[in-house]
C-alpha positions as a Markdown table, in Angstrom:
| # | Residue | x | y | z |
|---|---|---|---|---|
| 1 | Met | -0.2 | 0.2 | 0.0 |
| 2 | Pro | 1.3 | 3.6 | -1.0 |
| 3 | Ala | 2.7 | 5.5 | 2.2 |
| 4 | Ala | 0.2 | 7.8 | 3.9 |
| 5 | Thr | 0.6 | 11.5 | 2.8 |
| 6 | Glu | 1.1 | 13.8 | 5.8 |
| 7 | Arg | -2.0 | 16.3 | 6.1 |
| 8 | Lys | -0.5 | 20.1 | 6.8 |
| 9 | Pro | -2.6 | 22.8 | 8.3 |
| 10 | Ser | -3.7 | 25.3 | 5.5 |
| 11 | Pro | -1.7 | 28.3 | 6.3 |
| 12 | Ala | -4.9 | 30.4 | 7.2 |
| 13 | Leu | -5.9 | 27.7 | 9.9 |
| 14 | Gly | -2.2 | 27.7 | 11.2 |
| 15 | Glu | -2.1 | 31.4 | 11.7 |
| 16 | Arg | -5.5 | 31.3 | 13.5 |
| 17 | Leu | -4.1 | 28.2 | 15.6 |
| 18 | Leu | -1.0 | 30.5 | 16.8 |
| 19 | Ser | -2.8 | 33.6 | 17.1 |
| 20 | Leu | -5.2 | 31.7 | 19.8 |
| 21 | Ala | -2.4 | 30.1 | 21.4 |
| 22 | Ala | -0.7 | 33.4 | 22.0 |
| 23 | Ala | -3.8 | 35.1 | 23.3 |
| 24 | Thr | -4.2 | 32.0 | 25.8 |
| 25 | Leu | -0.8 | 32.7 | 26.8 |
| 26 | Ser | -1.0 | 36.6 | 27.4 |
| 27 | Gly | -4.3 | 36.2 | 29.2 |
| 28 | Thr | -2.4 | 33.4 | 31.5 |
| 29 | Gln | 0.6 | 35.6 | 31.8 |
| 30 | Arg | -2.0 | 38.5 | 33.0 |
| 31 | Lys | -3.5 | 36.2 | 35.5 |
| 32 | Ile | 0.1 | 34.8 | 36.8 |
| 33 | Ala | 1.0 | 38.4 | 37.3 |
| 34 | Thr | -2.1 | 39.4 | 39.1 |
| 35 | Ala | -1.6 | 36.3 | 41.7 |
| 36 | Gln | 1.7 | 37.4 | 42.1 |
| 37 | Arg | 0.9 | 41.2 | 43.1 |
| 38 | Trp | -1.5 | 39.6 | 45.5 |
| 39 | Val | 0.9 | 37.2 | 47.0 |
| 40 | Arg | 3.6 | 40.0 | 47.4 |
| 41 | Phe | 0.7 | 42.4 | 49.2 |
| 42 | Gln | -0.3 | 39.4 | 51.6 |
| 43 | Arg | 3.1 | 38.7 | 52.3 |
| 44 | Gly | 3.9 | 42.3 | 53.1 |
| 45 | Val | 0.9 | 43.5 | 55.0 |
| 46 | Arg | 0.6 | 40.3 | 57.3 |
| 47 | Tyr | 4.7 | 39.8 | 57.5 |
| 48 | Gln | 6.6 | 42.8 | 56.8 |
| 49 | Tyr | 4.6 | 45.8 | 57.9 |
| 50 | His | 4.6 | 46.0 | 61.5 |
| 51 | Leu | 1.6 | 48.0 | 62.8 |
| 52 | Arg | 1.6 | 50.8 | 65.8 |
| 53 | Pro | -1.4 | 51.7 | 67.4 |
| 54 | Asp | -0.8 | 55.2 | 66.9 |
| 55 | Asp | -0.5 | 54.9 | 62.9 |
| 56 | Ile | -3.0 | 56.9 | 61.2 |
| 57 | Phe | -4.4 | 55.7 | 58.0 |
| 58 | Val | -5.7 | 58.4 | 55.3 |
| 59 | Ala | -8.2 | 56.1 | 53.3 |
| 60 | Ser | -10.3 | 57.5 | 50.5 |
| 61 | Tyr | -11.2 | 56.6 | 46.7 |
| 62 | Pro | -8.8 | 58.6 | 44.8 |
| 63 | Lys | -9.5 | 62.3 | 44.0 |
| 64 | Ser | -11.3 | 62.9 | 47.2 |
| 65 | Gly | -9.0 | 65.0 | 49.1 |
| 66 | Thr | -6.2 | 62.5 | 50.1 |
| 67 | Thr | -3.2 | 64.8 | 49.5 |
| 68 | Leu | -5.1 | 67.4 | 51.4 |
| 69 | Met | -5.4 | 65.5 | 54.6 |
| 70 | Gln | -1.8 | 64.1 | 54.3 |
| 71 | Met | -0.8 | 67.6 | 54.3 |
| 72 | Met | -2.8 | 68.9 | 57.3 |
| 73 | Leu | -1.5 | 65.6 | 59.3 |
| 74 | His | 1.9 | 66.5 | 58.5 |
| 75 | Gln | 1.4 | 70.2 | 59.5 |
| 76 | Leu | -0.2 | 69.2 | 62.9 |
| 77 | Lys | 2.8 | 67.0 | 63.5 |
| 78 | Thr | 5.3 | 69.4 | 62.5 |
| 79 | Ser | 3.7 | 72.8 | 63.6 |
| 80 | Gly | 3.7 | 74.1 | 59.6 |
| 81 | Glu | 7.0 | 72.3 | 58.6 |
| 82 | Met | 7.5 | 72.6 | 54.8 |
| 83 | Gly | 10.9 | 71.5 | 54.1 |
| 84 | Phe | 10.0 | 68.0 | 52.8 |
| 85 | His | 11.0 | 66.9 | 49.3 |
| 86 | His | 7.8 | 65.2 | 48.6 |
| 87 | Ile | 5.0 | 64.4 | 50.5 |
| 88 | Asn | 5.3 | 60.4 | 49.9 |
| 89 | Asp | 8.7 | 61.0 | 52.1 |
| 90 | Val | 6.6 | 62.0 | 55.4 |
| 91 | Ser | 3.4 | 60.3 | 54.3 |
| 92 | Pro | 4.1 | 57.0 | 52.2 |
| 93 | Trp | 1.2 | 55.6 | 50.0 |
| 94 | Phe | 0.7 | 52.3 | 51.8 |
| 95 | Glu | -0.1 | 49.6 | 49.1 |
| 96 | Val | 2.3 | 51.0 | 46.4 |
| 97 | Glu | 5.3 | 50.9 | 49.1 |
| 98 | Ile | 4.2 | 47.4 | 49.6 |
| 99 | Ala | 3.8 | 46.7 | 46.0 |
| 100 | His | 7.4 | 47.9 | 45.0 |
| 101 | Glu | 8.9 | 46.3 | 48.1 |
| 102 | Thr | 10.2 | 49.4 | 49.3 |
| 103 | Leu | 8.9 | 49.1 | 52.9 |
| 104 | Gln | 11.8 | 50.8 | 54.6 |
| 105 | His | 10.1 | 54.1 | 53.2 |
| 106 | Leu | 7.6 | 53.4 | 56.1 |
| 107 | Glu | 10.1 | 53.3 | 58.7 |
| 108 | Leu | 9.1 | 56.9 | 60.2 |
| 109 | Pro | 8.8 | 58.3 | 63.5 |
| 110 | Ser | 5.3 | 57.7 | 65.1 |
| 111 | Pro | 2.9 | 58.6 | 64.6 |
| 112 | Arg | 3.0 | 57.7 | 61.2 |
| 113 | Val | 0.6 | 59.1 | 58.5 |
| 114 | Leu | -0.2 | 56.3 | 55.7 |
| 115 | Lys | -1.9 | 57.2 | 52.6 |
| 116 | Thr | -4.5 | 54.2 | 51.5 |
| 117 | His | -6.7 | 53.9 | 48.5 |
| 118 | Leu | -8.0 | 50.4 | 50.1 |
| 119 | Ala | -10.9 | 49.1 | 50.7 |
| 120 | Tyr | -12.3 | 48.7 | 54.5 |
| 121 | Arg | -11.7 | 45.1 | 54.4 |
| 122 | Gln | -8.1 | 45.4 | 53.0 |
| 123 | Val | -6.6 | 47.7 | 55.4 |
| 124 | Pro | -4.8 | 46.2 | 58.9 |
| 125 | Arg | -6.8 | 46.9 | 61.8 |
| 126 | Gly | -5.7 | 48.0 | 64.9 |
| 127 | Ala | -4.7 | 52.0 | 63.8 |
| 128 | Arg | -6.7 | 54.9 | 63.8 |
| 129 | Tyr | -8.4 | 55.6 | 60.1 |
| 130 | Ile | -9.5 | 59.2 | 58.6 |
| 131 | Tyr | -11.9 | 58.6 | 55.5 |
| 132 | Leu | -12.5 | 61.0 | 53.1 |
| 133 | Ala | -15.6 | 60.9 | 50.9 |
| 134 | Arg | -16.5 | 63.0 | 48.0 |
| 135 | Asp | -19.6 | 63.8 | 45.7 |
| 136 | Val | -19.3 | 61.3 | 42.8 |
| 137 | Arg | -19.7 | 63.6 | 40.3 |
| 138 | Asp | -16.5 | 65.9 | 41.4 |
| 139 | Val | -14.5 | 62.8 | 41.9 |
| 140 | Ala | -15.2 | 62.0 | 38.4 |
| 141 | Trp | -14.3 | 65.4 | 37.0 |
| 142 | Ser | -11.0 | 65.4 | 38.8 |
| 143 | Ala | -10.1 | 62.0 | 38.2 |
| 144 | Tyr | -10.4 | 63.1 | 34.3 |
| 145 | His | -8.2 | 65.7 | 34.4 |
| 146 | His | -5.9 | 63.2 | 36.9 |
| 147 | Ser | -5.7 | 60.8 | 34.1 |
| 148 | Gln | -4.3 | 63.6 | 31.5 |
| 149 | Leu | -1.5 | 64.1 | 34.1 |
| 150 | Ile | -0.9 | 60.4 | 34.3 |
| 151 | Met | -1.1 | 59.4 | 30.7 |
| 152 | Gly | 0.2 | 62.6 | 29.0 |
| 153 | Ala | -2.8 | 62.6 | 26.7 |
| 154 | Thr | -6.7 | 63.5 | 26.8 |
| 155 | Pro | -8.8 | 60.8 | 26.9 |
| 156 | Pro | -12.3 | 60.7 | 25.4 |
| 157 | Phe | -14.5 | 62.4 | 28.1 |
| 158 | Glu | -17.8 | 60.2 | 27.1 |
| 159 | Leu | -15.7 | 57.1 | 27.3 |
| 160 | Phe | -14.0 | 58.2 | 30.5 |
| 161 | Met | -17.1 | 59.0 | 32.1 |
| 162 | Glu | -18.8 | 55.6 | 30.9 |
| 163 | Glu | -16.0 | 53.3 | 32.3 |
| 164 | Phe | -15.9 | 55.5 | 35.7 |
| 165 | Phe | -19.2 | 55.1 | 36.7 |
| 166 | Val | -19.4 | 51.4 | 35.8 |
| 167 | Gly | -16.1 | 51.0 | 37.7 |
| 168 | Arg | -14.1 | 49.8 | 35.1 |
| 169 | Thr | -11.0 | 52.0 | 36.2 |
| 170 | Lys | -7.7 | 51.1 | 38.1 |
| 171 | Phe | -9.3 | 51.4 | 41.8 |
| 172 | Arg | -12.5 | 50.1 | 40.5 |
| 173 | Ser | -15.5 | 51.2 | 41.4 |
| 174 | Trp | -16.3 | 54.7 | 43.7 |
| 175 | Phe | -19.5 | 53.0 | 44.9 |
| 176 | Glu | -18.1 | 50.0 | 46.1 |
| 177 | His | -15.4 | 51.8 | 48.0 |
| 178 | Ile | -18.1 | 53.9 | 49.8 |
| 179 | Glu | -19.7 | 51.1 | 50.9 |
| 180 | Ser | -16.9 | 49.3 | 52.1 |
| 181 | Trp | -16.5 | 52.2 | 54.5 |
| 182 | Trp | -19.9 | 53.3 | 55.0 |
| 183 | Pro | -21.0 | 50.9 | 58.1 |
| 184 | His | -17.6 | 52.0 | 59.9 |
| 185 | Arg | -18.3 | 55.9 | 60.0 |
| 186 | Asn | -19.2 | 56.0 | 63.3 |
| 187 | Asp | -16.5 | 53.5 | 64.6 |
| 188 | Asp | -14.6 | 54.8 | 67.2 |
| 189 | Asp | -11.4 | 54.3 | 65.7 |
| 190 | Val | -12.8 | 55.9 | 62.1 |
| 191 | Leu | -13.0 | 59.7 | 61.5 |
| 192 | Phe | -15.5 | 59.9 | 58.4 |
| 193 | Leu | -15.2 | 63.3 | 56.8 |
| 194 | Arg | -17.0 | 64.8 | 53.5 |
| 195 | Tyr | -14.5 | 66.5 | 51.2 |
| 196 | Glu | -16.8 | 69.5 | 51.2 |
| 197 | Glu | -17.1 | 70.4 | 54.8 |
| 198 | Val | -13.2 | 69.9 | 55.2 |
| 199 | Thr | -12.2 | 72.5 | 52.4 |
| 200 | Ala | -15.3 | 74.8 | 53.7 |
| 201 | Asp | -13.6 | 74.9 | 57.2 |
| 202 | Leu | -9.9 | 74.0 | 57.2 |
| 203 | Glu | -9.3 | 75.1 | 60.6 |
| 204 | Gly | -12.2 | 73.4 | 62.4 |
| 205 | Thr | -11.5 | 70.1 | 60.2 |
| 206 | Ala | -7.6 | 70.6 | 61.4 |
| 207 | Arg | -9.1 | 71.0 | 65.1 |
| 208 | Arg | -11.1 | 67.8 | 64.8 |
| 209 | Val | -8.4 | 65.9 | 63.3 |
| 210 | Ala | -5.7 | 66.7 | 65.8 |
| 211 | Ala | -8.4 | 65.6 | 68.6 |
| 212 | Phe | -8.9 | 62.3 | 66.9 |
| 213 | Cys | -5.6 | 61.7 | 66.7 |
| 214 | Gly | -4.3 | 63.0 | 70.1 |
| 215 | Leu | -1.7 | 65.3 | 68.2 |
| 216 | Glu | -1.4 | 68.8 | 70.9 |
| 217 | Val | -1.0 | 71.4 | 68.5 |
| 218 | Arg | 0.5 | 75.1 | 69.9 |
| 219 | Glu | -2.6 | 77.5 | 69.2 |
| 220 | Glu | -0.3 | 80.5 | 67.9 |
| 221 | Glu | 0.6 | 77.8 | 65.0 |
| 222 | Met | -2.6 | 77.0 | 64.0 |
| 223 | Pro | -2.9 | 80.1 | 61.3 |
| 224 | Arg | 0.3 | 78.9 | 59.5 |
| 225 | Ile | -0.9 | 75.2 | 59.8 |
| 226 | Val | -4.3 | 76.4 | 58.1 |
| 227 | Glu | -2.6 | 78.6 | 55.6 |
| 228 | His | -0.3 | 75.9 | 54.5 |
| 229 | Cys | -3.3 | 73.9 | 53.7 |
| 230 | Gly | -5.0 | 76.2 | 51.6 |
| 231 | Ile | -5.0 | 75.7 | 47.5 |
| 232 | Glu | -3.2 | 78.6 | 46.8 |
| 233 | Leu | 0.1 | 77.6 | 48.6 |
| 234 | Met | -0.1 | 74.0 | 47.7 |
| 235 | Arg | -0.7 | 74.8 | 44.0 |
| 236 | Arg | 2.4 | 76.7 | 44.4 |
| 237 | His | 4.5 | 73.5 | 45.5 |
| 238 | Gln | 3.2 | 71.3 | 42.8 |
| 239 | Glu | 6.3 | 69.3 | 42.7 |
| 240 | Lys | 6.0 | 68.1 | 46.4 |
| 241 | Phe | 2.8 | 66.4 | 45.6 |
| 242 | Asp | 2.5 | 65.1 | 42.3 |
| 243 | Pro | 2.0 | 61.3 | 42.2 |
| 244 | Arg | 3.8 | 60.3 | 39.1 |
| 245 | Pro | 7.1 | 59.7 | 41.0 |
| 246 | Val | 5.6 | 57.5 | 43.5 |
| 247 | Leu | 3.4 | 55.2 | 40.9 |
| 248 | Arg | 6.5 | 54.9 | 38.8 |
| 249 | Gly | 8.9 | 53.8 | 41.6 |
| 250 | Arg | 11.3 | 56.6 | 41.5 |
| 251 | Arg | 12.0 | 59.7 | 43.6 |
| 252 | Arg | 12.8 | 62.4 | 41.3 |
| 253 | Ala | 10.9 | 64.7 | 39.7 |
| 254 | Pro | 8.5 | 63.9 | 36.4 |
| 255 | Ser | 8.8 | 65.6 | 33.4 |
| 256 | Pro | 6.9 | 68.6 | 32.8 |
| 257 | Asn | 3.1 | 68.4 | 31.9 |
| 258 | Ser | 0.8 | 71.3 | 31.2 |
| 259 | Val | -2.2 | 70.0 | 33.2 |
| 260 | Gln | -1.3 | 70.5 | 37.3 |
| 261 | Phe | -2.0 | 67.8 | 40.0 |
| 262 | Ile | -3.4 | 70.6 | 42.4 |
| 263 | Arg | -5.9 | 72.4 | 40.2 |
| 264 | Glu | -9.2 | 74.1 | 41.6 |
| 265 | Gly | -10.2 | 72.3 | 44.8 |
| 266 | Lys | -13.7 | 73.4 | 44.4 |
| 267 | Thr | -16.9 | 71.6 | 44.9 |
| 268 | Gly | -19.9 | 71.2 | 42.3 |
| 269 | Arg | -17.8 | 71.3 | 39.0 |
| 270 | Gly | -19.2 | 67.8 | 38.3 |
| 271 | Arg | -22.4 | 68.2 | 37.9 |
| 272 | Glu | -22.0 | 71.4 | 35.2 |
| 273 | Val | -20.0 | 68.9 | 33.2 |
| 274 | Leu | -22.1 | 65.7 | 33.0 |
| 275 | Ser | -24.7 | 65.1 | 30.4 |
| 276 | Pro | -28.2 | 64.2 | 31.2 |
| 277 | Ala | -28.0 | 61.1 | 30.5 |
| 278 | Gln | -24.6 | 60.6 | 32.8 |
| 279 | Gln | -26.5 | 62.5 | 35.9 |
| 280 | Gln | -29.6 | 59.9 | 35.6 |
| 281 | Leu | -26.9 | 57.2 | 35.5 |
| 282 | Val | -25.2 | 58.3 | 38.7 |
| 283 | Ala | -28.6 | 59.4 | 40.2 |
| 284 | Gly | -29.7 | 55.7 | 39.8 |
| 285 | Lys | -26.7 | 54.1 | 41.0 |
| 286 | Leu | -26.7 | 56.4 | 44.4 |
| 287 | Ala | -30.2 | 55.9 | 45.1 |
| 288 | Ala | -29.7 | 51.9 | 44.7 |
| 289 | Leu | -26.8 | 52.4 | 47.3 |
| 290 | Arg | -28.7 | 54.6 | 49.5 |
| 291 | Gln | -31.6 | 51.8 | 50.0 |
| 292 | Lys | -28.9 | 49.0 | 50.1 |
| 293 | Leu | -27.1 | 50.6 | 53.1 |
| 294 | Gly | -30.2 | 51.7 | 54.5 |
| 295 | Val | -29.3 | 55.5 | 54.8 |
| 296 | Ala | -31.6 | 57.7 | 57.2 |
| 297 | Thr | -32.6 | 60.9 | 55.9 |
| 298 | Asp | -31.2 | 62.7 | 58.8 |
| 299 | Asp | -28.0 | 61.0 | 58.6 |
| 300 | Pro | -25.2 | 63.5 | 58.8 |
| 301 | Tyr | -23.6 | 62.0 | 55.7 |
| 302 | Ser | -26.5 | 61.5 | 53.5 |
| 303 | Ala | -25.6 | 64.3 | 51.2 |
| 304 | Leu | -23.1 | 61.7 | 49.9 |
| 305 | Leu | -26.0 | 59.2 | 48.6 |
| 306 | Pro | -29.1 | 61.8 | 48.0 |
| 307 | Pro | -32.3 | 59.9 | 47.2 |
| 308 | Cys | -32.2 | 62.4 | 43.9 |
| 309 | Leu | -29.6 | 65.0 | 42.7 |
| 310 | Ala | -30.5 | 68.5 | 42.4 |
| 311 | Asp | -30.2 | 70.3 | 39.2 |
C-alpha cells in the first residue's frame, strides 16, 4: 500500500491557531502577574509591615482630598514644617510601597501617616483611620483631569465617564469603595469626613483631626498650619505632591506636563459637566446604594448618597 500523505493545516488555519495560542498565553501571563501581586501584597501586609497602635491611615477613593489630609496631618505633627521633598517621604502610599517592596519607606517616626486607597476590609486593623468621601460627580471630573496628568494625553470624555461610573478603572468602583467604609463611619477608630466640609472649614477640620489623633497643637501655630493647607500654597508647591514619581517607583521629579495635579479644589463642578444621561446613571446608582445601606434622611453624611440629584 502507498505511504499515507502527511496532511498539513492550511496557512490560514495555522495562523489562527498560533494567534489563539498567543492570546491564551497572554491571558495566562496576566493572571499569573495578578496572582503574584496579590501574594506579594499579602506577604508585605502580614509579615513585613509592623503596625503601630498610633498609625494613622488616610483612606479614600482617589481624588477625594487625600493629599490635602496628608498635608494637614503633617502640618499638625510639625507645627507647619514645609521642608519635605515630596509628601510621600513624610506620608507614604501604603499599598504602593508594599507593591514596590520598599517597606523601608514606611519606617518613619510615630505617629506615622499612611495614605491608602484600599477598601475597609483590606486595611490592617488596629490603627486610626481618617476616611474622606467626596461627591462622586466631582470625583469623576477630577479623575478625568488626573488621567491626563498620568497618561500625558486627553482621554475621550464620554468614554472616560462611562468607564468611571461602571467601575472599570484601576481603583474599581467609587460606589463599592464607599459601601465598604460606610458601615464604619461611626466607629471609634474612624473619623469619617466629607471633602466639601473639609475645604469649607480648614481650621475646624484641623482641630477635629488633631483631637481624633491625639496631636497637641500650639494655638499660635494654627494660622500657619491652616495657611499651608490652603489650595494656593499647595498649588505653588506642585512638585511636592505630584504622584507620578511614586507611581513609577522613583524619587525624582517627573517630566513637565501642562496639567496640574493641584487644580481647583472646588466643589460642584462635576454636576456642571455631566450630560443628562450621565446624571441619570449616577442618580440611579446612588439611589440603589442608599437603599442597600439603609441611609436615613437625618444621617449627617446622607448628602453623599442623595435620593435624587439637584439640578
